[in-house]
N, C-alpha and C positions, 0 to 999 in steps of 0.2 A: 411092291415089288418083291419078290421072292429072294432071300438070302442064300447065297450058294457058296461054298467053299473053292469051287475051283474058278474064280472070276478072271484069273490073269490066263487061264488057258483057252476060256471062252474068248475073252477080249484076242488073243493071238490068233485064234483060227479066223476071228471075223474081219480081223487086219489082214490076214494074208488072202482071204478070200475077196474081200474088196481091191486089193490090189491086182489078182489075178484076173479079175473080170472086168478090168475098167472099161474096155471098149462096150461090153454090154449095158453097164451102167451108165455111161455115156448117151446110148442110143436111147435108154429108158428115159432119160432125163429130157433128152431132146426129144422123143415123142410126148412128154408131158406137156413140155413148152408149145410146140407146134398144136397141139389138141387144143391146147387153152385159147391160143391165138385164131383158132379155127372158129371156135365157138363165140369169141367175143366179136370176130367178123361178121359172121352169120347172124348175130343178135343186132349188132349194131345197123346193119344193113337191111334187114328185116323191121327194125324199128323205122329208119327213115322212110322206109318205102310206104310203111302204113300211114305215118304221119304226111307223107306227100299224097298219097292216095285221098287221105282226108280232106287236105286243105284242096287240093284239085276239084273235089267233087261238093265241095262245101259243108261237110259233113263235120265241123268242129265241135 
């Protein structure tokens, strides 16, 4: 990490930006959570379907 002399100002700008754009940040976090749930569900259902088909046709 580089050392900078104006660390306080950078921190102040970053805090101000996060406060102003709260709704956009929340939407981004919600999108990440929903995407991870979607992938978990798809892979869980897909795994169960393949194991069920293997059991049904005796291909264990």
